[in-house]
Every structure is written in C-alpha cells, then in structure tokens.
C-alpha positions in Angstrom: -37.9 -224.4 85.8 -39.1 -222.9 89.1 -38.9 -219.1 89.3 -37.1 -218.9 92.7 -36.5 -215.2 93.4 -38.0 -211.9 92.3 -35.8 -208.9 93.0 -37.6 -205.6 93.3 -35.7 -202.3 93.0 -37.4 -198.9 93.5 -35.5 -196.4 91.4 -35.5 -192.6 91.4 -32.7 -190.6 89.8 -29.9 -192.9 91.0 -27.3 -191.6 88.5 -24.1 -193.5 88.4 -24.9 -195.4 91.6 -27.2 -197.8 89.8 -24.3 -199.3 87.9 -23.0 -201.3 90.9 -26.5 -202.5 91.5 -26.9 -203.7 87.9 -23.5 -205.2 87.9 -24.3 -207.3 91.1 -27.5 -208.6 89.5 -25.7 -209.5 86.2 -23.1 -211.5 88.2 -25.5 -213.7 90.1 -24.6 -217.4 90.2 -28.3 -218.3 90.1 -29.3 -219.2 86.5 -31.2 -216.5 84.7 -34.3 -218.6 84.3 -34.6 -219.0 88.0 -34.8 -215.3 89.0 -36.3 -212.1 87.7 -35.6 -208.4 88.3 -38.2 -205.6 88.5 -36.9 -202.1 88.3 -39.8 -199.8 89.3 -38.8 -196.4 87.9 -40.5 -193.8 90.1 -40.6 -190.9 87.6 -36.8 -190.6 87.2 -35.7 -187.4 85.2 -32.1 -188.4 84.6 -30.8 -190.9 82.0 -32.0 -193.9 84.1 -35.2 -194.8 82.2 -33.4 -195.2 78.9 -30.6 -197.1 80.7 -33.1 -199.6 82.2 -35.1 -200.0 79.0 -31.9 -200.9 77.1 -30.9 -203.3 79.9 -34.3 -205.1 79.8 -34.1 -205.4 76.0 -30.8 -207.2 76.3 -31.7 -209.4 79.3 -35.1 -211.1 79.2 -35.2 -211.7 82.9 -35.0 -208.0 83.6 -38.2 -205.9 83.6 -38.9 -202.2 83.9 -42.1 -200.6 85.2 -42.3 -196.8 84.6 -44.7 -194.8 86.8 -45.3 -191.2 87.7 -43.2 -189.9 90.6 -44.9 -191.0 93.9 -42.5 -189.0 96.1 -41.8 -192.0 98.3 -40.5 -195.6 98.2 -43.6 -197.5 99.4 -45.6 -197.3 96.1 -42.8 -198.5 93.9 -42.0 -201.4 96.2 -45.6 -202.5 96.3 -45.8 -202.2 92.5 -42.9 -204.6 92.2 -44.3 -206.9 94.8 -47.6 -207.1 92.9 -45.7 -208.0 89.7 -43.4 -210.5 91.4 -43.8 -214.2 90.5 -40.9 -215.8 92.4 -41.2 -218.0 95.5 -39.2 -215.4 97.4 -39.1 -211.6 96.9 -36.0 -209.6 97.7 -36.0 -205.8 98.0 -32.8 -203.9 96.9 -31.9 -200.2 97.0 -30.8 -198.8 93.7 -27.5 -197.5 95.1 -26.6 -200.8 96.8 -25.6 -204.1 95.4 -25.7 -207.9 95.9 -22.8 -210.3 96.4 -22.2 -212.5 93.4 -23.8 -215.6 95.0 -26.3 -213.8 97.2 -29.6 -214.9 95.6 -28.6 -218.5 95.2 -27.2 -218.8 98.8 -30.0 -217.0 100.4 -32.6 -219.0 98.5 -30.9 -222.3 99.3 -30.6 -221.4 103.0 -34.2 -220.3 103.1 -35.6 -223.4 101.5 -33.4 -225.7 103.6 -34.8 -224.1 106.7 -38.4 -223.6 105.5 -38.0 -219.9 106.3 -40.6 -217.2 105.7 -37.8 -214.5 105.9 -34.1 -214.9 105.0 -31.7 -212.3 106.3 -28.3 -212.1 104.5 -25.2 -210.7 105.9 -24.7 -207.0 105.2 -21.6 -204.8 104.9 -21.8 -201.1 105.5 -19.6 -198.9 103.3 -19.6 -195.5 105.1 -22.8 -196.4 107.0 -23.6 -198.6 110.0 -25.0 -202.1 109.7 -25.8 -204.7 112.4 -22.8 -206.5 113.7 -23.9 -209.0 116.4 -26.7 -210.5 114.3 -24.2 -211.9 111.7 -21.6 -213.4 114.0 -23.0 -216.9 113.3 -25.5 -218.6 111.0 -29.0 -218.7 112.7 -31.3 -221.1 110.9 -34.1 -220.7 113.4 -33.9 -217.1 114.5 -36.7 -215.3 116.3 -37.0 -212.0 118.0 -36.7 -213.9 121.3 -33.4 -215.8 120.6 -31.6 -213.5 118.1 -31.0 -209.7 117.7 -33.3 -209.6 114.7 -34.6 -206.3 115.9 -31.3 -204.7 115.0 -32.0 -205.2 111.3 -35.2 -203.5 110.2 -34.2 -202.5 106.6 -36.1 -204.5 103.9 -33.1 -205.8 102.1 -34.0 -209.4 102.8 -35.9 -212.3 101.1 -39.5 -212.8 102.0 -41.6 -215.8 101.0 -44.2 -214.3 98.6 -47.0 -216.5 99.8 -46.3 -215.6 103.4 -46.6 -211.9 102.7 -49.9 -212.4 100.8 -51.4 -214.7 103.5 -50.9 -212.0 106.1 -51.4 -208.9 103.9 -48.0 -207.5 104.7 -47.2 -204.6 102.5 -45.3 -201.3 102.6 -47.2 -198.3 103.8 -47.9 -196.0 101.0 -47.6 -192.2 101.0 -44.9 -190.1 102.5 -44.2 -192.1 105.6 -40.9 -192.4 107.4 -39.9 -195.8 108.9 -42.3 -197.7 106.6 -39.5 -200.3 106.4 -39.7 -200.8 110.2 -43.4 -201.4 110.0 -43.1 -203.9 107.2 -40.1 -205.8 108.6 -41.2 -206.0 112.3 -44.6 -207.4 111.2 -42.9 -210.0 109.1 -40.6 -211.0 112.0 -43.5 -211.3 114.4 -45.7 -213.3 112.0 -43.1 -215.6 110.5 -42.9 -219.2 111.6 -39.2 -219.2 110.7 -36.5 -216.6 110.1 -33.1 -217.8 108.8 -30.0 -215.6 109.2 -27.1 -216.3 106.8 -24.0 -214.9 108.6 -21.1 -216.6 106.7 -21.6 -215.1 103.3 -21.7 -211.4 102.5 -24.9 -210.9 100.6 -25.6 -207.2 100.6 -23.5 -204.0 100.3 -25.0 -201.0 101.9 -23.2 -197.8 100.8 -23.1 -194.1 101.4 -23.2 -192.0 98.4 -20.4 -189.6 97.8 -22.8 -186.7 97.8 -24.4 -187.9 101.1 -27.9 -188.0 99.5 -29.0 -191.3 100.9 -32.5 -190.8 102.3 -31.5 -191.9 105.8 -29.0 -189.0 106.1 -31.5 -186.2 105.4 -32.9 -184.0 108.1 -36.6 -184.8 108.8 -39.7 -183.3 110.3 -39.6 -184.6 113.9 -43.3 -184.6 114.4 -43.9 -186.6 111.3 -41.0 -189.0 111.9 -42.0 -189.9 115.4 -45.7 -190.1 114.4 -44.6 -192.8 111.9 -42.4 -194.5 114.6 -45.6 -195.0 116.7 -46.9 -197.1 113.8 -44.1 -199.6 114.3 -44.7 -199.6 118.1 -48.4 -200.3 117.3 -47.5 -203.4 115.4 -45.4 -204.7 118.3 -48.3 -204.0 120.8 -50.7 -205.8 118.5 -48.6 -209.0 118.1 -46.9 -209.3 121.5 -48.1 -209.5 125.1 -47.1 -207.0 127.7 -43.9 -208.1 129.4 -40.1 -208.4 128.9 -40.2 -209.3 125.1 -42.3 -206.3 124.3 -40.1 -204.1 126.4 -36.9 -205.5 124.7 -38.4 -204.8 121.3 -39.4 -201.3 122.3 -35.9 -200.7 123.5 -34.6 -200.9 120.0 -36.5 -197.7 119.0 -35.6 -196.0 122.3 -31.9 -196.8 121.7 -31.5 -196.1 118.0 -34.1 -193.6 117.0 -34.3 -191.5 120.2 -31.5 -191.7 122.7 -28.6 -192.0 120.2 -29.9 -188.8 118.5 -29.4 -187.0 121.8 -25.8 -188.0 122.5 -22.4 -186.6 121.7 -21.6 -185.0 118.4 -24.8 -186.2 116.9 -26.8 -183.8 119.0 -24.2 -181.0 119.2 -23.9 -180.6 115.4 -27.6 -179.9 115.0 -28.9 -176.3 115.0 -30.1 -175.6 118.6 -33.7 -174.8 117.6 -33.9 -178.0 115.6 -32.2 -180.1 118.3 -34.7 -178.8 120.9 -37.7 -179.6 118.6 -36.3 -183.1 118.1 -35.9 -183.5 121.9 -39.5 -182.5 122.5 -40.9 -185.1 120.0 -38.7 -187.8 121.5 -39.8 -186.9 125.0 -43.4 -187.2 123.9 -42.9 -190.8 122.8 -40.8 -191.8 125.8 -43.4 -190.5 128.3 -46.4 -191.8 126.3 -45.2 -195.3 125.3 -42.3 -196.5 127.4 -42.6 -197.9 130.9 -39.7 -198.6 133.3 -39.2 -202.1 131.9 -38.0 -200.7 128.6 -35.1 -198.9 130.3 -33.7 -202.2 131.7 -32.8 -203.3 128.1 -30.6 -200.4 127.2 -26.9 -199.7 128.1 -26.1 -197.6 131.3 -25.4 -194.4 129.4 -28.5 -194.8 127.3 -30.5 -195.3 130.4 -29.1 -192.1 131.9 -30.1 -190.1 128.8 -33.5 -191.6 128.7 -34.0 -190.8 132.4 -33.0 -187.2 131.8 -35.5 -187.0 128.9 -38.3 -188.4 131.1 -37.5 -185.9 133.8 -37.4 -183.1 131.1 -33.9 -182.0 131.9 -32.7 -180.8 128.5 -29.8 -178.7 129.7 -28.3 -181.8 131.4 -28.8 -183.8 128.2 -26.7 -181.2 126.3 -24.1 -181.0 129.1 -23.8 -184.8 129.0 -23.5 -184.7 125.2 -20.6 -182.3 125.4 -18.8 -184.6 127.9 -19.4 -187.7 125.8 -18.2 -186.0 122.6 -14.7 -186.0 124.1 -14.6 -189.8 124.7 -12.8 -191.9 122.2 -11.4 -195.5 122.1 -7.6 -196.0 122.0 -5.5 -199.1 121.4 -1.8 -200.1 121.7 -0.4 -202.9 119.7 1.9 -204.8 122.0 3.0 -207.9 120.0 3.0 -209.6 116.6 4.1 -213.2 116.2 3.7 -215.7 113.5 3.2 -219.3 114.7 2.6 -222.1 112.3 1.0 -219.9 109.7 -1.1 -217.9 112.2 -0.6 -214.3 113.3 -0.9 -213.7 117.1 -1.8 -210.0 117.7 -1.4 -208.7 121.3 -2.9 -205.4 122.2 -4.2 -203.2 125.0 -7.3 -201.0 124.9 -9.2 -198.4 126.9 -11.3 -195.2 126.6 -9.9 -191.7 126.8 -11.8 -188.5 127.7 -10.3 -185.2 126.7 -6.9 -186.8 126.0 -6.6 -188.6 129.4 -7.7 -192.1 130.4 -11.4 -192.3 131.3 -11.9 -192.6 135.0 -14.4 -194.6 137.0 -15.2 -194.3 140.7 -16.1 -196.8 143.5 -19.1 -195.8 145.6 -20.6 -198.2 148.2 -19.0 -201.2 146.5 -20.2 -200.3 143.1 -18.2 -199.0 140.0 -19.9 -195.9 138.7 -19.5 -193.4 135.9 -18.2 -190.0 136.9 -20.8 -187.9 134.9 -21.1 -184.1 134.8 -24.7 -184.0 136.1 -26.4 -181.4 138.2 -27.7 -182.2 141.6 -31.3 -182.0 140.2 -30.4 -184.5 137.5 -28.9 -186.9 140.0 -32.0 -186.7 142.2 -34.3 -187.3 139.2 -32.4 -190.3 138.1 -32.3 -191.7 141.6 -36.1 -191.3 141.8 -36.5 -193.4 138.6 -34.2 -196.1 140.0 -31.5 -195.3 137.4 -28.0 -195.7 138.8 -24.8 -194.6 137.3 -23.3 -198.1 137.3 -20.4 -198.5 134.9 -20.8 -202.3 134.5 -17.1 -202.6 134.2 -17.5 -206.4 134.7 -19.1 -206.5 131.2 -16.3 -204.6 129.5 -14.8 -206.5 126.6 -13.0 -206.0 123.3 -13.2 -207.4 119.7 -10.7 -207.3 116.9 -12.1 -207.4 113.4 -10.4 -207.7 110.1 -12.2 -205.7 107.4 -11.7 -205.7 103.6 -10.9 -202.2 102.4 -12.7 -202.5 99.1 -16.1 -203.9 100.1 -16.2 -203.7 103.9 -16.5 -207.4 104.4 -15.4 -208.0 108.0 -14.8 -211.0 110.3 -14.3 -211.2 114.1 -11.0 -212.8 115.2 -11.0 -215.3 118.1 -9.3 -213.8 121.1 -8.7 -214.0 124.8 -9.0 -210.9 126.9 -8.4 -209.7 130.5 -9.6 -206.7 132.4 -7.3 -204.6 134.6 -8.1 -201.9 137.1 -5.4 -199.2 137.4 -5.6 -196.8 140.3 -6.0 -193.1 139.2 -4.6 -190.1 141.1 -7.8 -189.3 142.9 -8.7 -191.5 145.8 -11.4 -194.1 145.0 -10.9 -193.5 141.2 -9.5 -196.0 138.7 -9.1 -196.5 135.0 -9.9 -199.8 133.2 -7.6 -201.3 130.6 -8.3 -204.4 128.7 -5.5 -206.6 127.3 -6.1 -209.3 124.7 -4.4 -211.6 122.2 -6.2 -212.3 119.0 -5.3 -215.0 116.4 -5.6 -214.5 112.7 -5.4 -217.6 110.5 -5.4 -216.3 106.9 -6.8 -219.6 105.7 -9.8 -219.8 108.0 -10.5 -216.1 109.2 -13.3 -215.6 106.7 -15.9 -217.6 108.6 -13.8 -220.8 108.0 -12.6 -219.9 104.6 -9.4 -218.1 103.4 -9.2 -214.3 103.3 -9.6 -213.2 99.7 -6.8 -211.3 97.9 -6.7 -207.7 98.8 -6.0 -205.2 101.7 -7.5 -206.1 105.1 -7.5 -203.5 107.8 -7.7 -204.2 111.6 -10.3 -202.5 113.7 -10.4 -202.6 117.5 -13.9 -202.4 119.1 -14.2 -201.6 122.8 -17.3 -202.3 124.7 -17.1 -200.6 128.1 -19.0 -198.2 130.4 -22.1 -198.3 128.1 -20.2 -197.4 124.9 -19.2 -199.5 121.9 -16.8 -197.6 119.7 -14.1 -198.7 117.3 -10.7 -197.4 116.2 -7.8 -198.5 114.1 -4.8 -200.2 115.8 -1.1 -200.1 115.2 -0.2 -196.4 115.2 0.8 -196.8 118.8 2.9 -199.9 119.3 5.6 -201.2 121.5 9.3 -201.7 120.6 8.9 -205.5 120.4 6.3 -205.4 117.6 8.5 -204.6 114.6 10.6 -207.8 114.6 7.4 -209.9 114.3 6.0 -207.9 111.4 7.2 -210.4 108.8 5.7 -211.7 105.6 4.5 -215.3 105.7 3.7 -217.9 103.2 0.4 -219.7 104.1 -2.2 -222.0 102.6 -2.2 -224.4 99.8 -1.4 -223.3 97.1 1.0 -221.0 98.9 0.5 -217.3 99.0 2.1 -214.3 100.7 0.5 -212.6 103.6 2.2 -209.3 104.7 1.4 -207.2 107.8 2.4 -203.6 107.1 2.0 -200.1 108.4 -0.3 -197.8 106.4 1.0 -194.6 105.0 0.5 -191.6 107.3 -1.0 -192.8 110.5 0.9 -196.1 110.5 -2.0 -198.4 111.3 -1.7 -202.1 110.9 -3.1 -203.7 107.7 -2.7 -206.9 105.9 -1.8 -207.4 102.2 -3.0 -210.8 101.1 -1.5 -212.4 98.0 0.7 -209.5 97.0 -2.2 -207.1 96.2 0.2 -204.2 96.3 4.0 -203.7 96.0 4.3 -203.3 99.8 6.7 -206.3 100.0 9.5 -204.3 98.5 8.7 -201.2 100.7 7.9 -203.0 103.9 9.9 -206.2 104.0 12.7 -206.1 101.5 14.0 -202.8 102.9 14.9 -204.8 106.1 17.5 -206.9 104.1 21.1 -206.0 104.9 23.1 -206.4 101.7 26.3 -206.8 103.7 25.0 -210.1 105.1 24.6 -211.6 101.6 27.3 -214.1 100.6 28.4 -216.5 97.8 29.7 -219.8 99.1 31.7 -222.5 97.2 31.8 -220.2 94.1 28.2 -220.4 93.1 25.8 -220.8 96.0 24.2 -217.4 96.8 22.7 -216.8 100.3 20.6 -213.7 100.6 19.2 -212.5 104.0 15.4 -212.3 103.7 13.4 -212.7 106.9 10.1 -214.6 106.3 7.8 -216.2 108.8 8.1 -219.8 107.4 8.3 -223.2 109.0 10.9 -225.5 107.6 11.8 -224.7 104.0 9.8 -223.0 101.2 10.5 -223.4 97.5 10.7 -220.0 95.8 12.5 -218.6 92.8 15.3 -216.1 92.1 15.8 -214.3 88.9 18.9 -212.5 87.6 18.3 -209.7 85.1 20.3 -207.3 83.0 18.7 -204.9 80.6 18.9 -205.7 76.9 20.7 -209.0 77.9 18.3 -211.4 79.5 16.5 -212.8 82.5 17.7 -216.1 84.1 15.8 -217.9 86.8 17.0 -220.3 89.4 15.2 -222.5 92.0 15.7 -221.3 95.5 14.8 -222.2 99.1 13.7 -219.9 101.9 14.1 -221.1 105.4 12.9 -218.1 107.4 16.3 -216.4 107.6 17.9 -216.7 104.1 17.1 -217.5 100.5 19.6 -219.9 99.0 20.1 -220.7 95.3 22.7 -222.1 92.9 23.8 -219.3 90.5 23.5 -220.2 86.8 27.2 -219.0 86.5 27.6 -220.0 82.8 24.8 -217.5 81.9 25.9 -214.7 84.2 29.7 -214.6 83.6 31.3 -211.3 83.0 28.4 -209.0 84.1 26.5 -207.4 86.9 22.9 -208.6 87.5 19.9 -207.3 89.3 18.2 -209.9 91.6 14.5 -210.4 92.0 12.7 -213.0 94.2 9.6 -214.7 92.9 7.0 -215.6 95.5 3.9 -217.7 94.7 0.7 -215.9 93.9 -2.4 -218.2 93.4 -4.4 -215.3 91.9 -1.8 -214.8 89.2 -1.1 -218.4 88.6 2.6 -217.6 88.6 5.2 -216.0 90.9 5.2 -212.2 91.5 8.7 -210.8 91.2 10.1 -208.3 93.7 13.4 -206.5 93.4 15.9 -207.2 96.1 18.4 -204.6 97.4 21.4 -206.6 96.1 23.1 -207.2 92.7 25.2 -210.2 91.8 28.5 -209.7 89.9 30.1 -212.6 88.1 33.7 -212.1 86.9 35.1 -213.5 83.7 36.7 -216.4 85.6 33.3 -217.4 87.1 33.8 -216.1 90.6 30.8 -214.3 92.0 30.1 -211.8 94.7 27.0 -209.9 96.0 27.0 -206.1 96.4 24.5 -203.4 97.5 22.4 -202.5 94.5 22.8 -198.8 95.3 26.6 -199.0 94.8 27.2 -197.6 91.3 28.9 -199.9 88.8 32.7 -199.6 88.8 34.0 -197.3 86.1 36.5 -198.9 83.7 40.2 -198.0 84.4 41.2 -195.0 82.4 43.5 -195.5 79.3 47.1 -194.3 79.7 47.6 -190.8 78.3 49.4 -190.8 74.9 53.1 -189.7 74.9 53.5 -186.2 73.7 55.0 -186.0 70.1 58.6 -184.9 69.9 59.1 -182.0 67.4 60.9 -183.1 64.2 64.5 -182.0 64.0 65.2 -179.2 61.5 66.2 -180.4 58.0 69.8 -179.7 56.9 70.5 -177.0 54.3 71.5 -179.3 51.5 68.1 -181.1 51.8 66.2 -177.8 51.6 68.2 -176.8 48.5 67.6 -180.2 46.8 63.9 -179.9 47.4 63.7 -176.5 45.7 65.7 -177.7 42.7 63.4 -180.7 42.4 60.2 -178.6 42.5 61.7 -176.2 39.9 62.4 -179.0 37.5 59.1 -180.7 38.1 56.8 -177.7 37.9 57.1 -175.7 34.6 56.9 -171.9 35.0 53.4 -170.3 34.6 52.7 -168.3 31.5 52.2 -164.7 32.1 
C-alpha cells in the first residue's frame, strides 16, 4: 500500500491543547496504512512526552521523535520532514486540528490536479484566516490568478519530492516569519497549486491563555530583518513589475500598515509603538517603490504615505480616528419561500456613533480624514489621493458554525445608496441587500450540519473590511417571518431565533437546542385552539411549510401514559384525530413531535395547551397554565341533635339493674 501522507507536528509544552490535535488525527478517514504521523517533541517539560509515547505504542502509524529544546519551530519541522516517507507532507500545529476527512480529500484533490502544493480550507477560532482564497475550489492556482499570498502559514500539503528537488526547507534558528520564507518559495517554484475550498480541512485556534506564538510581542528589529528574507525570495524568483509589486503589497498591508492602524497601534506602549514604526519605515523606504502602493486599499495607502513621509504624529491621529469606526447593520426582512430564507438588510459604517460621512471634491468621492496640512501636502506629493472608492463598496453575509467556525458566503444582491448629510457636499453611503439561505445547499452545495449557525455581516467600503453580527437592530416587519421551517429530505427543522442578550439572528438546525419551545411555541395562542366534530383537534402553530407536512402529536399524563397520534401541519395549524378512547376522563399535556434526522426519531416539544376529555368523550383544549379545576366540595354534615333527657323511671330502672348485676365489693 502506498504511503500517501506524512503529518509533521512540532510539539513543545502544548498541555491540554494537543488533545484536539490528536483526536483529529485519530478520526481521519484515510486508512491508517496510508498515512503516518511524526510528533517531534522539542524538549517538552510537561506531561506531553509520556502522552505521545503511549499514543505511539497504541497506534503503529504514530511516531515520536524526542530532541533537546531548540527554542524555535524550524528545527523540529525539518526533523519531521527528514523522517517523512509519504508522497505528501503536511505540517500541523500542536494546538490546531484537522477535519475528519482532511488528509484523504486534500491528497485526492492534489493527485487529481498533479499539485506540488495543496491548500485546504481553514477556519479561524478566535484568530483571522484568509477568506477570499477559499470562496471556490481553485485546481490550478498561482500567485497571478489567485490570492495565494494571503495564506503563508505552512498548514498545507507539499509534495515531498518537490521540496527535495528545490531544497525547500524551514530556516533554522530563532527566526520570525520562517513560514513565510518557506511557503512563498514553494508557491513561486510549484508547477501547480490546488486550493480545496469546499471542505473545511484545518481548524486554527486561539488558546484560552493567549499564548499562541503569533500573539506575542516581538523585537521589531529582528522581526523586520527576517521579513526581508521573504522579500529576498520574491525578488529572486520574480521579475520587477506589477506581479512583484502585488506580492510585496501583502507584507506592506499585513505586517506593516495594519500594525499602525486603529486600536492595534493605540493599545501598544508608546515607546514600543514608535520603535515598531521606525523599523517599518526602514523597510518601506528601502524596499517598496510607488508601484507597491497601488495594490493596497485607500486607507492603507494613506498610512503608508504618512510612513514614507515620516509623519508619525499624523499616523497616531489617524489611528485614533479609525478606532471609532465600526460597521452596523439593520435586519429589514425575513421571509421563507419554498424552503429558502430570504434575508433583507441594510449596512453602513459609523464613526463615533454617527454615520460615516464622505465628501465630493472636484467630481470625486473622498474620505474626510483628520490630517494636518503638512500631511495632505506630503500625500499629494506622492500622488496619493484620499479617494473613498465608494463605487467598490459592497457587503457579504456569511453563516458561521458556532462550534468550529466553519463559514459559508450566502448568495445576495446588493445596491448602494447615497444619502445627503447635513453639511453641503457631504453624504453617507448605505448598502441594502437581500441574501438567500437554502439550508440544503448553503454549505458549498451541501446541507448545513446540525448545530447553531450565526449570521455575520461584512462591509467592504472606504478601504475598510469589517464584520458585525446582524439582527439586534431590526424593523417591525421582521418578526412575523421568523418562523421555523421543515426542509430537506429527510425533513428537519430549521429555526431562526434571537440570541440571548444582544438579540442577534442565529439559526438552529435540526433542533440542536430547545429554542423551538422558547422562540416559536410561545407565539401560539391557546384561545385559538379548537376541537371539531368531537375528536378533531386543531392547534395553531405557525410553521413555514408549503402544502402539508406529516408530524406527530403526543398526549401525556404523569403515571398514566403517553399516547401518540398522526398529525398534519399546514403552515397555520396542526390537526390530528384524538385517541378519545385512551384519553377519556382526564386532562392531558400535549407535545408535538417534529422530525430530526440526527436522532432518527422525532424530537418532542411541549405545547402551551392541554386537552381535557370528559367522561362522555367530549373534548376541549385549554391553556396549559390554567390550573386543573378543583373537585366540588362535599356538603357539610348536618349537626347532631342533642339526645332528649331520659325519663326518671328509666334512670331508676338502670340503677336497680346495675345493683343486681354487680355484686358489692368486699371491704
């Protein structure tokens, strides 16, 4: 059997976090004789070495290499790379984990496309991951036709022979951004890179203690010295021109400009922030020409221009202004149509609690930025305008799994609106859109899995791309459309609901929680429930169904029994024939059973009504909160009449009888 994949995990004191990593490896769908795992323990001092040794003893395809602490990840990764025997090698962090079918799917996708590098879709749990790269599958991706440059972490599959042919290895020693050097060289030398965007392969998490390496403060001089090594690779393997400029812009955006914006800059100690700024400016002036700036967003271009002009005070002033900008959204409609949920919404940016304002100058839409006159002159001298690019503004609505951060973009149609502001020549921009969620195809053509799915609105406007929850602000017409629906085959319940606290919109798929009773059943009016023709019960229960749906009702009484009946839901009522002969003479709680494919049987939910069946078989429906009628009190007993006094002759006769019957006592 061909050994298809070698998985290399550099390990150092992971503590509890390695358990998810181990669990993901043990659940792989790839047969155990087709992949191997190398844990390279880099001098761990916790219980990890013993845990890994026990694991390897139990699973022959798991291996452990123990070495003295190197102090950095490069040496352990190279140690595992040297030991690897699979056709592909995949690098995994010890506190992240793989999707259950990740190795099999990535290997099959890579071999089908003869790829030197296979990039699997990532989910970030508490940390950012690329979004645009994974919108679609990309079987023939390159740095020219796909945003590969947005993903420079090594959590990918690399053809082992390809790495060996070109001598591509991790830099050893304490070097920041060694991943960038490794991955960008692989991208630029690969004859084919395949991006698998329709299956979530890798879960990238933030530790509870915030100890992930990427979150730690670094030495600016060393960091940006190492960043130059990645730029050196790009210069070696590309020609001067637009491609090189676009690749360089990735480091300008992510590693430099974004560190000098908004809260990210302001939360740093001032002396450290200024040291960081100085090192960034050194790289900008030394390595980036004007062409690089054309590949970044307008606000990023402004910050880069201020850095090039050495206007640090303006950089800080701009950061304070940007820190007050946030995205906002209003939910305007919810409507189920043929098993699909149409979601209408409006979105715009706010600044300091008021709508963000743009200006028109000389026929252009510009950002109204708090810049000094010196800063404006410096930017003008570099050809950097303050254009807002409002024509490029757009929105996305994504649905994201609360447990594992899997997310999918929803198809939508949007429209931009300009609304005049109070000041002359100023306006705000609002984007309206309608997105459509089909629970059976939303997951890249597949059904959404059972669980809680949250909605996130992402606004791209004015050089910002920010996201927020949606639903806490909504119009009056939204609530009537927030109905539970039965979708798919086999049928399952999909329930839009408001989250506790903020009241954001979320989706419960396949009755993952008991929200049905709290969010939908509470809308039922017990007074509208009826019993017709003696035994046909009709209960109001608004469901978004087309035609009729087969469901179940169950009538329960403690210590007596549970009796089920077939029922039909038509979107307004649930109708069933009462099993009167079983219910006669008692009051019964009523539950509705809605299908749940995950359980393989209905899930039962209490309704706000009870059914009362009299001794003669007549039935009625009452509010469950009405206490049972107390039995009629028994009539009070008549007071006893005192006995009439006995006549004298009867008293004398009694004494004589007692004297004759009882002999006198001896003294």
